[in-house]
mmCIF file as gemmi writes it, N, C-alpha and C atoms, coordinates in Angstrom:
data_model
loop_
_atom_site.group_PDB
_atom_site.id
_atom_site.type_symbol
_atom_site.label_atom_id
_atom_site.label_alt_id
_atom_site.label_comp_id
_atom_site.label_asym_id
_atom_site.label_entity_id
_atom_site.label_seq_id
_atom_site.pdbx_PDB_ins_code
_atom_site.Cartn_x
_atom_site.Cartn_y
_atom_site.Cartn_z
_atom_site.occupancy
_atom_site.B_iso_or_equiv
_atom_site.pdbx_formal_charge
_atom_site.auth_seq_id
_atom_site.auth_asym_id
_atom_site.pdbx_PDB_model_num
ATOM 1 N N . MET Axp A 1 ? 97.828 120.294 100.288 1 0 ? 1 A 1
ATOM 2 C CA . MET Axp A 1 ? 97.763 119.163 99.393 1 0 ? 1 A 1
ATOM 3 C C . MET Axp A 1 ? 98.508 117.981 100.027 1 0 ? 1 A 1
ATOM 4 N N . SER Axp A 2 ? 97.919 116.803 99.957 1 0 ? 2 A 1
ATOM 5 C CA . SER Axp A 2 ? 98.492 115.614 100.564 1 0 ? 2 A 1
ATOM 6 C C . SER Axp A 2 ? 99.483 114.931 99.625 1 0 ? 2 A 1
ATOM 7 N N . ASP Axp A 3 ? 100.531 114.336 100.209 1 0 ? 3 A 1
ATOM 8 C CA . ASP Axp A 3 ? 101.481 113.547 99.429 1 0 ? 3 A 1
ATOM 9 C C . ASP Axp A 3 ? 101.022 112.1 99.279 1 0 ? 3 A 1
ATOM 10 N N . LEU Axp A 4 ? 99.914 111.75 99.928 1 0 ? 4 A 1
ATOM 11 C CA . LEU Axp A 4 ? 99.401 110.39 99.845 1 0 ? 4 A 1
ATOM 12 C C . LEU Axp A 4 ? 98.728 110.167 98.499 1 0 ? 4 A 1
ATOM 13 N N . PRO Axp A 5 ? 98.776 108.928 97.983 1 0 ? 5 A 1
ATOM 14 C CA . PRO Axp A 5 ? 98.124 108.657 96.705 1 0 ? 5 A 1
ATOM 15 C C . PRO Axp A 5 ? 96.608 108.76 96.83 1 0 ? 5 A 1
ATOM 16 N N . ASP Axp A 6 ? 95.978 109.084 95.727 1 0 ? 6 A 1
ATOM 17 C CA . ASP Axp A 6 ? 94.537 109.263 95.682 1 0 ? 6 A 1
ATOM 18 C C . ASP Axp A 6 ? 93.871 107.974 95.215 1 0 ? 6 A 1
ATOM 19 N N . PHE Axp A 7 ? 92.988 107.412 96.032 1 0 ? 7 A 1
ATOM 20 C CA . PHE Axp A 7 ? 92.295 106.168 95.714 1 0 ? 7 A 1
ATOM 21 C C . PHE Axp A 7 ? 91.535 106.275 94.397 1 0 ? 7 A 1
ATOM 22 N N . ASP Axp A 8 ? 90.855 107.392 94.183 1 0 ? 8 A 1
ATOM 23 C CA . ASP Axp A 8 ? 90.015 107.537 92.993 1 0 ? 8 A 1
ATOM 24 C C . ASP Axp A 8 ? 90.81 107.577 91.694 1 0 ? 8 A 1
ATOM 25 N N . SER Axp A 9 ? 92.062 107.972 91.749 1 0 ? 9 A 1
ATOM 26 C CA . SER Axp A 9 ? 92.873 108.008 90.531 1 0 ? 9 A 1
ATOM 27 C C . SER Axp A 9 ? 93.767 106.77 90.389 1 0 ? 9 A 1
ATOM 28 N N . ALA Axp A 10 ? 93.687 105.854 91.35 1 0 ? 10 A 1
ATOM 29 C CA . ALA Axp A 10 ? 94.485 104.63 91.291 1 0 ? 10 A 1
ATOM 30 C C . ALA Axp A 10 ? 93.94 103.708 90.199 1 0 ? 10 A 1
ATOM 31 N N . VAL Axp A 11 ? 94.833 102.956 89.575 1 0 ? 11 A 1
ATOM 32 C CA . VAL Axp A 11 ? 94.475 102.053 88.486 1 0 ? 11 A 1
ATOM 33 C C . VAL Axp A 11 ? 93.939 100.746 89.063 1 0 ? 11 A 1
ATOM 34 N N . LEU Axp A 12 ? 92.803 100.267 88.52 1 0 ? 12 A 1
ATOM 35 C CA . LEU Axp A 12 ? 92.195 99.008 88.948 1 0 ? 12 A 1
ATOM 36 C C . LEU Axp A 12 ? 92.724 97.87 88.08 1 0 ? 12 A 1
ATOM 37 N N . LYS Axp A 13 ? 93.213 96.795 88.726 1 0 ? 13 A 1
ATOM 38 C CA . LYS Axp A 13 ? 93.773 95.646 88.004 1 0 ? 13 A 1
ATOM 39 C C . LYS Axp A 13 ? 93.249 94.351 88.609 1 0 ? 13 A 1
ATOM 40 N N . THR Axp A 14 ? 93.243 93.271 87.812 1 0 ? 14 A 1
ATOM 41 C CA . THR Axp A 14 ? 92.892 91.951 88.326 1 0 ? 14 A 1
ATOM 42 C C . THR Axp A 14 ? 94.175 91.196 88.665 1 0 ? 14 A 1
ATOM 43 N N . TRP Axp A 15 ? 94.045 90.15 89.497 1 0 ? 15 A 1
ATOM 44 C CA . TRP Axp A 15 ? 95.201 89.346 89.907 1 0 ? 15 A 1
ATOM 45 C C . TRP Axp A 15 ? 94.77 87.893 89.996 1 0 ? 15 A 1
ATOM 46 N N . GLU Axp A 16 ? 95.494 87.011 89.283 1 0 ? 16 A 1
ATOM 47 C CA . GLU Axp A 16 ? 95.168 85.587 89.271 1 0 ? 16 A 1
ATOM 48 C C . GLU Axp A 16 ? 96.063 84.771 90.189 1 0 ? 16 A 1
ATOM 49 N N . GLY Axp A 17 ? 96.932 85.423 90.934 1 0 ? 17 A 1
ATOM 50 C CA . GLY Axp A 17 ? 97.791 84.736 91.889 1 0 ? 17 A 1
ATOM 51 C C . GLY Axp A 17 ? 99.207 84.577 91.38 1 0 ? 17 A 1
ATOM 52 N N . GLY Axp A 18 ? 100.114 84.349 92.294 1 0 ? 18 A 1
ATOM 53 C CA . GLY Axp A 18 ? 101.529 84.188 91.989 1 0 ? 18 A 1
ATOM 54 C C . GLY Axp A 18 ? 102.332 84.318 93.262 1 0 ? 18 A 1
ATOM 55 N N . ASP Axp A 19 ? 103.616 84.05 93.161 1 0 ? 19 A 1
ATOM 56 C CA . ASP Axp A 19 ? 104.476 84.075 94.342 1 0 ? 19 A 1
ATOM 57 C C . ASP Axp A 19 ? 104.848 85.471 94.809 1 0 ? 19 A 1
ATOM 58 N N . HIS Axp A 20 ? 104.843 86.44 93.887 1 0 ? 20 A 1
ATOM 59 C CA . HIS Axp A 20 ? 105.327 87.78 94.211 1 0 ? 20 A 1
ATOM 60 C C . HIS Axp A 20 ? 104.344 88.835 93.732 1 0 ? 20 A 1
ATOM 61 N N . SER Axp A 21 ? 104.46 89.992 94.291 1 0 ? 21 A 1
ATOM 62 C CA . SER Axp A 21 ? 103.64 91.126 93.88 1 0 ? 21 A 1
ATOM 63 C C . SER Axp A 21 ? 103.884 91.454 92.411 1 0 ? 21 A 1
ATOM 64 N N . PRO Axp A 22 ? 102.826 91.776 91.677 1 0 ? 22 A 1
ATOM 65 C CA . PRO Axp A 22 ? 103.001 92.188 90.288 1 0 ? 22 A 1
ATOM 66 C C . PRO Axp A 22 ? 103.488 93.635 90.17 1 0 ? 22 A 1
ATOM 67 N N . GLU Axp A 23 ? 103.567 94.331 91.285 1 0 ? 23 A 1
ATOM 68 C CA . GLU Axp A 23 ? 103.976 95.741 91.318 1 0 ? 23 A 1
ATOM 69 C C . GLU Axp A 23 ? 105.294 95.871 92.08 1 0 ? 23 A 1
ATOM 70 N N . THR Axp A 24 ? 105.88 97.048 92.056 1 0 ? 24 A 1
ATOM 71 C CA . THR Axp A 24 ? 107.093 97.282 92.834 1 0 ? 24 A 1
ATOM 72 C C . THR Axp A 24 ? 106.761 97.199 94.321 1 0 ? 24 A 1
ATOM 73 N N . ASP Axp A 25 ? 107.758 96.926 95.135 1 0 ? 25 A 1
ATOM 74 C CA . ASP Axp A 25 ? 107.543 96.837 96.581 1 0 ? 25 A 1
ATOM 75 C C . ASP Axp A 25 ? 106.988 98.127 97.165 1 0 ? 25 A 1
ATOM 76 N N . GLU Axp A 26 ? 107.308 99.255 96.549 1 0 ? 26 A 1
ATOM 77 C CA . GLU Axp A 26 ? 106.897 100.565 97.061 1 0 ? 26 A 1
ATOM 78 C C . GLU Axp A 26 ? 105.507 100.996 96.608 1 0 ? 26 A 1
ATOM 79 N N . ALA Axp A 27 ? 104.9 100.267 95.684 1 0 ? 27 A 1
ATOM 80 C CA . ALA Axp A 27 ? 103.573 100.643 95.186 1 0 ? 27 A 1
ATOM 81 C C . ALA Axp A 27 ? 102.557 100.604 96.322 1 0 ? 27 A 1
ATOM 82 N N . VAL Axp A 28 ? 101.656 101.555 96.341 1 0 ? 28 A 1
ATOM 83 C CA . VAL Axp A 28 ? 100.58 101.584 97.334 1 0 ? 28 A 1
ATOM 84 C C . VAL Axp A 28 ? 99.397 100.822 96.748 1 0 ? 28 A 1
ATOM 85 N N . ILE Axp A 29 ? 98.909 99.829 97.51 1 0 ? 29 A 1
ATOM 86 C CA . ILE Axp A 29 ? 97.882 98.907 97.027 1 0 ? 29 A 1
ATOM 87 C C . ILE Axp A 29 ? 96.639 98.963 97.908 1 0 ? 29 A 1
ATOM 88 N N . TRP Axp A 30 ? 95.48 98.968 97.264 1 0 ? 30 A 1
ATOM 89 C CA . TRP Axp A 30 ? 94.195 98.763 97.921 1 0 ? 30 A 1
ATOM 90 C C . TRP Axp A 30 ? 93.7 97.412 97.406 1 0 ? 30 A 1
ATOM 91 N N . PRO Axp A 31 ? 93.866 96.322 98.188 1 0 ? 31 A 1
ATOM 92 C CA . PRO Axp A 31 ? 93.514 94.991 97.695 1 0 ? 31 A 1
ATOM 93 C C . PRO Axp A 31 ? 92 94.752 97.649 1 0 ? 31 A 1
ATOM 94 N N . ILE Axp A 32 ? 91.597 93.903 96.705 1 0 ? 32 A 1
ATOM 95 C CA . ILE Axp A 32 ? 90.22 93.42 96.604 1 0 ? 32 A 1
ATOM 96 C C . ILE Axp A 32 ? 90.3 91.919 96.857 1 0 ? 32 A 1
ATOM 97 N N . TYR Axp A 33 ? 89.6 91.461 97.882 1 0 ? 33 A 1
ATOM 98 C CA . TYR Axp A 33 ? 89.696 90.067 98.295 1 0 ? 33 A 1
ATOM 99 C C . TYR Axp A 33 ? 88.6 89.215 97.661 1 0 ? 33 A 1
ATOM 100 N N . ARG Axp A 34 ? 88.853 87.902 97.578 1 0 ? 34 A 1
ATOM 101 C CA . ARG Axp A 34 ? 87.935 86.953 96.957 1 0 ? 34 A 1
ATOM 102 C C . ARG Axp A 34 ? 86.556 86.931 97.628 1 0 ? 34 A 1
ATOM 103 N N . GLY Axp A 35 ? 86.523 86.969 98.936 1 0 ? 35 A 1
ATOM 104 C CA . GLY Axp A 35 ? 85.249 86.841 99.64 1 0 ? 35 A 1
ATOM 105 C C . GLY Axp A 35 ? 85.176 87.759 100.841 1 0 ? 35 A 1
ATOM 106 N N . PRO Axp A 36 ? 84.104 87.598 101.613 1 0 ? 36 A 1
ATOM 107 C CA . PRO Axp A 36 ? 83.92 88.457 102.789 1 0 ? 36 A 1
ATOM 108 C C . PRO Axp A 36 ? 84.959 88.158 103.868 1 0 ? 36 A 1
ATOM 109 N N . SER Axp A 37 ? 85.208 89.162 104.688 1 0 ? 37 A 1
ATOM 110 C CA . SER Axp A 37 ? 86.174 88.98 105.777 1 0 ? 37 A 1
ATOM 111 C C . SER Axp A 37 ? 85.554 88.165 106.901 1 0 ? 37 A 1
ATOM 112 N N . ASN Axp A 38 ? 86.411 87.528 107.681 1 0 ? 38 A 1
ATOM 113 C CA . ASN Axp A 38 ? 85.987 86.754 108.836 1 0 ? 38 A 1
ATOM 114 C C . ASN Axp A 38 ? 86.586 87.422 110.068 1 0 ? 38 A 1
ATOM 115 N N . PRO Axp A 39 ? 85.745 88.067 110.894 1 0 ? 39 A 1
ATOM 116 C CA . PRO Axp A 39 ? 86.262 88.773 112.073 1 0 ? 39 A 1
ATOM 117 C C . PRO Axp A 39 ? 87.081 87.885 113.013 1 0 ? 39 A 1
ATOM 118 N N . ALA Axp A 40 ? 86.856 86.585 112.978 1 0 ? 40 A 1
ATOM 119 C CA . ALA Axp A 40 ? 87.605 85.672 113.844 1 0 ? 40 A 1
ATOM 120 C C . ALA Axp A 40 ? 89.094 85.656 113.488 1 0 ? 40 A 1
ATOM 121 N N . PHE Axp A 41 ? 89.419 86.03 112.252 1 0 ? 41 A 1
ATOM 122 C CA . PHE Axp A 41 ? 90.813 86.041 111.806 1 0 ? 41 A 1
ATOM 123 C C . PHE Axp A 41 ? 91.446 87.419 111.895 1 0 ? 41 A 1
ATOM 124 N N . GLY Axp A 42 ? 90.714 88.406 112.389 1 0 ? 42 A 1
ATOM 125 C CA . GLY Axp A 42 ? 91.253 89.755 112.526 1 0 ? 42 A 1
ATOM 126 C C . GLY Axp A 42 ? 90.922 90.626 111.329 1 0 ? 42 A 1
ATOM 127 N N . GLU Axp A 43 ? 91.451 91.825 111.365 1 0 ? 43 A 1
ATOM 128 C CA . GLU Axp A 43 ? 91.192 92.808 110.31 1 0 ? 43 A 1
ATOM 129 C C . GLU Axp A 43 ? 92.05 92.531 109.08 1 0 ? 43 A 1
ATOM 130 N N . ARG Axp A 44 ? 91.469 92.715 107.922 1 0 ? 44 A 1
ATOM 131 C CA . ARG Axp A 44 ? 92.227 92.628 106.675 1 0 ? 44 A 1
ATOM 132 C C . ARG Axp A 44 ? 92.972 93.935 106.438 1 0 ? 44 A 1
ATOM 133 N N . ILE Axp A 45 ? 94.043 93.851 105.699 1 0 ? 45 A 1
ATOM 134 C CA . ILE Axp A 45 ? 94.771 95.054 105.302 1 0 ? 45 A 1
ATOM 135 C C . ILE Axp A 45 ? 93.958 95.746 104.22 1 0 ? 45 A 1
ATOM 136 N N . ARG Axp A 46 ? 93.64 97.011 104.439 1 0 ? 46 A 1
ATOM 137 C CA . ARG Axp A 46 ? 92.829 97.765 103.471 1 0 ? 46 A 1
ATOM 138 C C . ARG Axp A 46 ? 93.677 98.55 102.487 1 0 ? 46 A 1
ATOM 139 N N . CYS Axp A 47 ? 94.863 98.945 102.926 1 0 ? 47 A 1
ATOM 140 C CA . CYS Axp A 47 ? 95.771 99.708 102.063 1 0 ? 47 A 1
ATOM 141 C C . CYS Axp A 47 ? 97.178 99.554 102.626 1 0 ? 47 A 1
ATOM 142 N N . ALA Axp A 48 ? 98.123 99.208 101.755 1 0 ? 48 A 1
ATOM 143 C CA . ALA Axp A 48 ? 99.509 99.017 102.209 1 0 ? 48 A 1
ATOM 144 C C . ALA Axp A 48 ? 100.449 99.021 101.017 1 0 ? 48 A 1
ATOM 145 N N . ARG Axp A 49 ? 101.734 99.098 101.324 1 0 ? 49 A 1
ATOM 146 C CA . ARG Axp A 49 ? 102.744 98.908 100.284 1 0 ? 49 A 1
ATOM 147 C C . ARG Axp A 49 ? 102.64 97.46 99.795 1 0 ? 49 A 1
ATOM 148 N N . ALA Axp A 50 ? 102.942 97.241 98.535 1 0 ? 50 A 1
ATOM 149 C CA . ALA Axp A 50 ? 102.815 95.912 97.93 1 0 ? 50 A 1
ATOM 150 C C . ALA Axp A 50 ? 103.606 94.85 98.685 1 0 ? 50 A 1
ATOM 151 N N . SER Axp A 51 ? 104.75 95.223 99.226 1 0 ? 51 A 1
ATOM 152 C CA . SER Axp A 51 ? 105.607 94.262 99.92 1 0 ? 51 A 1
ATOM 153 C C . SER Axp A 51 ? 104.986 93.719 101.208 1 0 ? 51 A 1
ATOM 154 N N . ARG Axp A 52 ? 103.959 94.371 101.748 1 0 ? 52 A 1
ATOM 155 C CA . ARG Axp A 52 ? 103.317 93.91 102.993 1 0 ? 52 A 1
ATOM 156 C C . ARG Axp A 52 ? 102.226 92.88 102.757 1 0 ? 52 A 1
ATOM 157 N N . LEU Axp A 53 ? 101.793 92.699 101.514 1 0 ? 53 A 1
ATOM 158 C CA . LEU Axp A 53 ? 100.644 91.844 101.228 1 0 ? 53 A 1
ATOM 159 C C . LEU Axp A 53 ? 101.056 90.437 100.818 1 0 ? 53 A 1
ATOM 160 N N . ASN Axp A 54 ? 100.163 89.467 101.067 1 0 ? 54 A 1
ATOM 161 C CA . ASN Axp A 54 ? 100.371 88.085 100.649 1 0 ? 54 A 1
ATOM 162 C C . ASN Axp A 54 ? 99.693 87.906 99.29 1 0 ? 54 A 1
ATOM 163 N N . TRP Axp A 55 ? 100.484 87.729 98.244 1 0 ? 55 A 1
ATOM 164 C CA . TRP Axp A 55 ? 99.976 87.682 96.877 1 0 ? 55 A 1
ATOM 165 C C . TRP Axp A 55 ? 99.665 86.275 96.395 1 0 ? 55 A 1
ATOM 166 N N . THR Axp A 56 ? 100.016 85.24 97.175 1 0 ? 56 A 1
ATOM 167 C CA . THR Axp A 56 ? 99.745 83.866 96.745 1 0 ? 56 A 1
ATOM 168 C C . THR Axp A 56 ? 98.269 83.538 96.926 1 0 ? 56 A 1
ATOM 169 N N . HIS Axp A 57 ? 97.796 82.547 96.18 1 0 ? 57 A 1
ATOM 170 C CA . HIS Axp A 57 ? 96.411 82.095 96.289 1 0 ? 57 A 1
ATOM 171 C C . HIS Axp A 57 ? 96.37 80.707 96.903 1 0 ? 57 A 1
ATOM 172 N N . ASP Axp A 58 ? 95.438 80.506 97.846 1 0 ? 58 A 1
ATOM 173 C CA . ASP Axp A 58 ? 95.221 79.176 98.41 1 0 ? 58 A 1
ATOM 174 C C . ASP Axp A 58 ? 93.743 78.795 98.369 1 0 ? 58 A 1
ATOM 175 N N . GLY Axp A 59 ? 92.931 79.587 97.654 1 0 ? 59 A 1
ATOM 176 C CA . GLY Axp A 59 ? 91.505 79.295 97.521 1 0 ? 59 A 1
ATOM 177 C C . GLY Axp A 59 ? 90.643 79.884 98.617 1 0 ? 59 A 1
ATOM 178 N N . SER Axp A 60 ? 91.241 80.615 99.548 1 0 ? 60 A 1
ATOM 179 C CA . SER Axp A 60 ? 90.471 81.177 100.659 1 0 ? 60 A 1
ATOM 180 C C . SER Axp A 60 ? 89.857 82.523 100.283 1 0 ? 60 A 1
ATOM 181 N N . ASP Axp A 61 ? 88.95 82.99 101.127 1 0 ? 61 A 1
ATOM 182 C CA . ASP Axp A 61 ? 88.32 84.294 100.928 1 0 ? 61 A 1
ATOM 183 C C . ASP Axp A 61 ? 89.323 85.436 101.032 1 0 ? 61 A 1
ATOM 184 N N . ASP Axp A 62 ? 90.496 85.179 101.616 1 0 ? 62 A 1
ATOM 185 C CA . ASP Axp A 62 ? 91.51 86.225 101.781 1 0 ? 62 A 1
ATOM 186 C C . ASP Axp A 62 ? 92.464 86.354 100.591 1 0 ? 62 A 1
ATOM 187 N N . ASP Axp A 63 ? 92.266 85.56 99.542 1 0 ? 63 A 1
ATOM 188 C CA . ASP Axp A 63 ? 93.085 85.709 98.337 1 0 ? 63 A 1
ATOM 189 C C . ASP Axp A 63 ? 92.816 87.069 97.701 1 0 ? 63 A 1
ATOM 190 N N . ILE Axp A 64 ? 93.87 87.738 97.262 1 0 ? 64 A 1
ATOM 191 C CA . ILE Axp A 64 ? 93.723 88.995 96.528 1 0 ? 64 A 1
ATOM 192 C C . ILE Axp A 64 ? 93.398 88.641 95.075 1 0 ? 64 A 1
ATOM 193 N N . VAL Axp A 65 ? 92.243 89.089 94.592 1 0 ? 65 A 1
ATOM 194 C CA . VAL Axp A 65 ? 91.822 88.797 93.22 1 0 ? 65 A 1
ATOM 195 C C . VAL Axp A 65 ? 91.846 90.04 92.335 1 0 ? 65 A 1
ATOM 196 N N . GLY Axp A 66 ? 92.048 91.18 92.948 1 0 ? 66 A 1
ATOM 197 C CA . GLY Axp A 66 ? 92.153 92.443 92.228 1 0 ? 66 A 1
ATOM 198 C C . GLY Axp A 66 ? 92.725 93.481 93.169 1 0 ? 66 A 1
ATOM 199 N N . TYR Axp A 67 ? 93.056 94.627 92.623 1 0 ? 67 A 1
ATOM 200 C CA . TYR Axp A 67 ? 93.622 95.68 93.468 1 0 ? 67 A 1
ATOM 201 C C . TYR Axp A 67 ? 93.636 96.996 92.718 1 0 ? 67 A 1
ATOM 202 N N . ARG Axp A 68 ? 93.72 98.061 93.475 1 0 ? 68 A 1
ATOM 203 C CA . ARG Axp A 68 ? 93.999 99.385 92.921 1 0 ? 68 A 1
ATOM 204 C C . ARG Axp A 68 ? 95.44 99.7 93.295 1 0 ? 68 A 1
ATOM 205 N N . VAL Axp A 69 ? 96.149 100.354 92.393 1 0 ? 69 A 1
ATOM 206 C CA . VAL Axp A 69 ? 97.566 100.635 92.633 1 0 ? 69 A 1
ATOM 207 C C . VAL Axp A 69 ? 97.877 102.096 92.341 1 0 ? 69 A 1
ATOM 208 N N . ALA Axp A 70 ? 98.712 102.662 93.195 1 0 ? 70 A 1
ATOM 209 C CA . ALA Axp A 70 ? 99.255 104.008 92.991 1 0 ? 70 A 1
ATOM 210 C C . ALA Axp A 70 ? 100.728 103.943 93.336 1 0 ? 70 A 1
ATOM 211 N N . LEU Axp A 71 ? 101.549 104.625 92.577 1 0 ? 71 A 1
ATOM 212 C CA . LEU Axp A 71 ? 102.982 104.643 92.833 1 0 ? 71 A 1
ATOM 213 C C . LEU Axp A 71 ? 103.369 105.962 93.457 1 0 ? 71 A 1
ATOM 214 N N . LEU Axp A 72 ? 104.199 105.894 94.486 1 0 ? 72 A 1
ATOM 215 C CA . LEU Axp A 72 ? 104.741 107.101 95.103 1 0 ? 72 A 1
ATOM 216 C C . LEU Axp A 72 ? 106.085 107.387 94.468 1 0 ? 72 A 1
ATOM 217 N N . ASP Axp A 73 ? 106.332 108.634 94.14 1 0 ? 73 A 1
ATOM 218 C CA . ASP Axp A 73 ? 107.642 109.006 93.604 1 0 ? 73 A 1
ATOM 219 C C . ASP Axp A 73 ? 108.677 108.931 94.71 1 0 ? 73 A 1
ATOM 220 N N . THR Axp A 74 ? 109.78 108.259 94.414 1 0 ? 74 A 1
ATOM 221 C CA . THR Axp A 74 ? 110.915 108.255 95.33 1 0 ? 74 A 1
ATOM 222 C C . THR Axp A 74 ? 111.969 109.162 94.719 1 0 ? 74 A 1
ATOM 223 N N . PRO Axp A 75 ? 112.903 109.669 95.508 1 0 ? 75 A 1
ATOM 224 C CA . PRO Axp A 75 ? 113.929 110.554 94.949 1 0 ? 75 A 1
ATOM 225 C C . PRO Axp A 75 ? 114.673 109.933 93.773 1 0 ? 75 A 1
ATOM 226 N N . ASP Axp A 76 ? 114.997 108.624 93.831 1 0 ? 76 A 1
ATOM 227 C CA . ASP Axp A 76 ? 115.707 107.968 92.73 1 0 ? 76 A 1
ATOM 228 C C . ASP Axp A 76 ? 114.863 107.924 91.468 1 0 ? 76 A 1
ATOM 229 N N . GLU Axp A 77 ? 113.555 107.595 91.607 1 0 ? 77 A 1
ATOM 230 C CA . GLU Axp A 77 ? 112.67 107.536 90.446 1 0 ? 77 A 1
ATOM 231 C C . GLU Axp A 77 ? 112.517 108.91 89.818 1 0 ? 77 A 1
ATOM 232 N N . THR Axp A 78 ? 112.359 109.924 90.646 1 0 ? 78 A 1
ATOM 233 C CA . THR Axp A 78 ? 112.19 111.277 90.141 1 0 ? 78 A 1
ATOM 234 C C . THR Axp A 78 ? 113.439 111.715 89.387 1 0 ? 78 A 1
ATOM 235 N N . ARG Axp A 79 ? 114.596 111.415 89.956 1 0 ? 79 A 1
ATOM 236 C CA . ARG Axp A 79 ? 115.845 111.807 89.315 1 0 ? 79 A 1
ATOM 237 C C . ARG Axp A 79 ? 116.03 111.067 87.994 1 0 ? 79 A 1
ATOM 238 N N . SER Axp A 80 ? 115.793 109.743 87.963 1 0 ? 80 A 1
ATOM 239 C CA . SER Axp A 80 ? 116.02 108.988 86.731 1 0 ? 80 A 1
ATOM 240 C C . SER Axp A 80 ? 115.017 109.369 85.655 1 0 ? 80 A 1
ATOM 241 N N . SER Axp A 81 ? 113.781 109.682 86.018 1 0 ? 81 A 1
ATOM 242 C CA . SER Axp A 81 ? 112.803 110.065 85.003 1 0 ? 81 A 1
ATOM 243 C C . SER Axp A 81 ? 113.127 111.431 84.415 1 0 ? 81 A 1
ATOM 244 N N . SER Axp A 82 ? 113.784 112.286 85.171 1 0 ? 82 A 1
ATOM 245 C CA . SER Axp A 82 ? 114.131 113.605 84.647 1 0 ? 82 A 1
ATOM 246 C C . SER Axp A 82 ? 115.355 113.55 83.735 1 0 ? 82 A 1
ATOM 247 N N . LEU Axp A 83 ? 116.089 112.432 83.774 1 0 ? 83 A 1
ATOM 248 C CA . LEU Axp A 83 ? 117.268 112.299 82.924 1 0 ? 83 A 1
ATOM 249 C C . LEU Axp A 83 ? 116.915 111.823 81.52 1 0 ? 83 A 1
ATOM 250 N N . HIS Axp A 84 ? 115.705 111.334 81.32 1 0 ? 84 A 1
ATOM 251 C CA . HIS Axp A 84 ? 115.301 110.777 80.015 1 0 ? 84 A 1
ATOM 252 C C . HIS Axp A 84 ? 114.599 111.796 79.173 1 0 ? 84 A 1
């Protein structure tokens, strides 16, 4: 069994732009971009931690307009959730 998050069980959300990620820095994100990719600008990030992505909007095809999110349990989160 893999410790990686499962794309099919990840939650789908929309994003209208902002200065910071709407999720925790550790959240695993599969971004959905506004338009098609342009090979001249290189490869787009297909899956990464939220902290690696550019969440601001400038009207380009590379703006994130939606995403799937999965959270990985960290030792601190697991411990604090078991205390409640």
